[in-house]
N, C-alpha and C positions, 0 to 999 in steps of 0.2 A: 595822212588821211586819205590823199588821193590812191596812195600807192594799196592800201587796205579795200579800200570800194575794188579795184581792180581785184584783186586776189578773191572776193566777196561775189562779186560776178560771175571769173569766170569760173570758182567752184558750183555755183548755182548752173551755169552752162554744162559743166560735167555732167552733172546729176541727170538734167534734163536729156542730155545727148545720150547717156547711157540707159537710161529708162526706154528710150526712142529707140533706141540699137536694138535692145535685148527684145522689144516687140514680138510675139510670134503671131501668125494668122490664127484666126480663131480656130480654124479649122484642122491645125500642125496637129498630129499625134505622132511625137519624136520616135515613142518606142512602145514596146507593145509584150504583155506574155503572155506566154501558151504551154498548156500542160501537156505531157508526153504520158499518155495511158495506152488504152488498147489501139488507138489510130496510130496506122503507121504512116500517113500522112498529115499536112498540117498548110494550110496556105493562109498568108499575112498579108497588109496591105499596111503599110508605113507613108508618112506624109512630115516632110522636115525641112529644115534649111540645112544648108554648108555656109559658113560664115568665118570670118576671123578677127579678132580683135584689133580696135585702134588704140592707137595709143598716140600722146603727147607729151613735150617738154612743158615742165609748171616751176616756175620761178616761187620757191618759198624764203618768205623773206625771215631773216634769223639776224641778233644781234649776238655781237661775241665781246669779249675782254680779256685785256692783257695789261700787266704790269709793266710801266714802261718808268725809266730812270728820268729822277726829278734834279734830286739837288743834296750836296755832301752837308749835315748837319755836326755840329762841333757838339758831343754830349761830354761831360762830365762828374765827374762825382767821388767821394771819398771812401776811401783805402787805410787798415790802418796796415802801417810801417815800424817793425820792431828796431829800435836803437839802443846800441850797449855800448858800454864802458866800462873803464878801471875805476876805483875811486883811490883816495892815498892808502889805504891798506892792502891795495892789491884785489879788491874783491869785484866781480865782474857783476854789474848790474847793467839790467834791462827795461825798460820802460818800452810801452806801445805808443806809437804818434801817430795822428791822422797825419793824411797828406793825399790834396787835390791831384786826380790824373783826368787826363782831358785826350780824347780819340776823334776822329769822324767814319761818320755813319753814313750809308747811302739811303737817301729815302726814296721810295719808288710810290707812283701816285698809280690808280685804274683807269684804264682808256677803254673806251665802248669804241667798236667799229663795227660796220656793216658786213656781216659776212653770209648774206643770202647766197642758193646754192638753186640749182635746176636738177629736176626730177623727172624721169617719165612715168606714167598713171595711167593705167586704162581709163579711157573716156568714155566705153560702149563700142559697137559691131556694127561688121558689114556686113551684107549678105550675098553671098557668091552667087548662088544655084537656090533653088526649089526644089527639092529633092522628093521624086514619087517611088518608092518602092514597093517591086511587087515578090513576092518568098514563099519559096514553095521548099518545105522541109521533109525530109524521108528519113523515115527512123528506122535503123535495125537492132532488134533487140534479139536476146537469147531465148530461145524457143521456151514456150509456157511462163514466161519473167512477163510480170503485172508491174509496170514500171507506174509511179508516180512523181514525175520530174517535173518543175516547171523552170522554165528558162524565157529567159529575156532575148529580144529581140528591139533594136535600137540603132539611129542612124546617126553616127558619129559628125559631130556637128564642124568638126574642123575637115575632117575628110569628105565628109558627104557617101563613105560606105557604112554598109549594114555589119553593126556588129553582133555578137551572142556571149552573153553571159547566164550564170546560173544564177535562180532569184529564189527557189528552194528545192533542195532538193533530197531525198530519204537518207543517203548516204548507203544506200544498196548497190549502188551502179555506179563508175566510172560514166560522166558522160563527153565523149569527142563531138567536134565539129569539123567537120569539112566543107567549106564551101567556097564555089565559082559564081563569079559574077561577069554580067555585060553592061555597060552601060552608053548610054548614049545620052549628048546635048545639045541641045535648042536653044539660044541664046541662055537666056536666065533659067530655062527647066533642064532639069537632068533628070531623068528615069533609069532605073538601077532592077536589072533581073536577075534575082539571086538564087540558086540552087542549093542548098545547104543538105548535107548526110549526116544523121546524128545517131552514132553509134554507141550503144551501152556496153557496157562491160562489167560481171559482177565483182565487187568488192570485197567478197567473203572470204574465198579462196587468197587473195592479198594479205585482208587484215589478220588473217589465220597464220599465214608464215611470218608476217612480221611480230606478232603474237607469241606464238612459238622460240622464232629467230635463231639462235644459233648454239646448240650445247655441247656437252661432251668432248673439246679441246684437247686435242694430243697432238705434242710437238716433240718430235725426235729425229736424231740426222738428217736433220734438213727438210724433213717429210709432215705436213701438217693433215692433220683430219680431224674430221667434226660432224658433229650433226645437225642437223635440216630439214623442214617438210620434206618429203617425197614430193617430185615436181613442183618443187619451189620455182623452179626457172619461167619466166614467161619475157613477152617481151615489155610488160610494167615493170619488170622487178630485176634486179641487179646486184651481182655480188663484186664488191670491191675488196682490195687488200694492200695494206701499208706494211712494207719490212724496214727495221731503221736498223742501223747497229749502234748497240749505247756504247759510246769509246769511255766516255766520263761521264759523272753523275752531272754536268749540263752541257755536255756536247753530243751530237749525235748525227751519222751519216745515214742518208735514204738511201738504201737499195735498189726500194721498188714499190711502185704505187700506181695502182691501174685497175683497173676489172677483169674478170678473173671469169672467161667463159665456160660454160657446161662442158665441152670438150676437152678443155685440160684437166677436168677433174673424174678420178674414177671415184665409181658408185657404187657400192652394197645397199640394192633398193629395198625399203622394207615398208609396210600398211602404209603408217602415219608416217613414221621417219627411216630417214636414209643417212646412211654411213658416206661421208665423202673424203676424199685425199687429195691432196696436192702436192707434187714433190716440187718445191722450191728450184732443184735446178732447173727444170721445164721454162724455168722465168728470169732463165740467163745470171743466176746467180751460185752457177755452182764453183767458181772460182774465189768469189768471195765470202763464200759459206766453208773453206777448207778449213778454217781455225776455228780454233775452240772461242769464242764471246761472249757477249753478254748481247742479248735482241730483243727487241720490243717491237712487237706483231698487232696488227689493228683491221678485224675482220667486220665485214659491214654490209648489211642485209639493207638494201634503201629502194626505193620506188627509180624507175629509170627517167633521170630528167630527161633524155633526151625524146623518151616515148609518152611522156604525160606533158609534151612542150604543146596539142593542142588541148589538152584537156579542162575544162569548164571549172572543176568542182575537185582537183587537188586535196584539197582543206579538208575534203570528208575522211582520208587516210588518219586523218588526228595524229596524236599525238605518238600513236604505233607506229608511224611512218619508217622509223628507221630502227636497226636493233643492231648496234656492234660491242664488242668485246677486247678486250686489251689482254694480253698475254706480253708479262713484264719479266727480264732477267730469265729468260728461255737460255739454255744452252746448248746448242748444236755436237 
């Protein structure tokens, strides 16, 4: 009973400490949204806290059970036993005769024992700094564009830094944010001065490239040719190629896997689409391609992951984010 009261008291203390640790000053505004429209600059002020979680080990009572050997018990039962003999005429006569058999059986009983354990639980938070952030946002958008993108600036409660995220976007632009910050600390007070550069990149051309994708693929004598949208290459779009030699139905050998630069392609430029040609020998596969074998190629037009690392709304490219095409059992 005393143990139960101790646990109950500790649980109540945890709840009170957690509520007190998470309390924020009434003036605190840890995050704020702002909309990018015709204005090229925005100024924001945020107040919040930088804190860390507090944990404590707690004893959790538990009772376990196990089977323990007690004793052996003699168990007997009657079995039927077939007995046969020959009569005076030599006929074989059999009958069932009951017989009592006994054997030893181990008996076990259930033993209960204390198997309480300790676990670590969060009991609240402790404030490291009270953070005041002054943010200046400068927006660069294409000439004549009318954006309407809502972003959120917030103070990260663990690091005390200012983070940006996309609250609501139109899908017409990719939103990139590059920021620099100066921090000053005075006791429990932390002041952060943030300069943020927001760049908007239209998505229309990228989405069109992904919708059009790769078409009219031809693969002969180690030369791969295909059609893609004209001027598809940009820092936000990349073309990747994987070449495998299909030795058997289940076994293949990868000959090449990597990104194809625009300089490696010969282009017959058209108005909407262009014809691109790639000699696989330029990728160092001349020796591997000299024999008649079956090959599997995968061409993939996709967003450049490195170029989109600072993008807040990568999801706006949607399901059209990549186009891939497989060529199976092609002979060189």
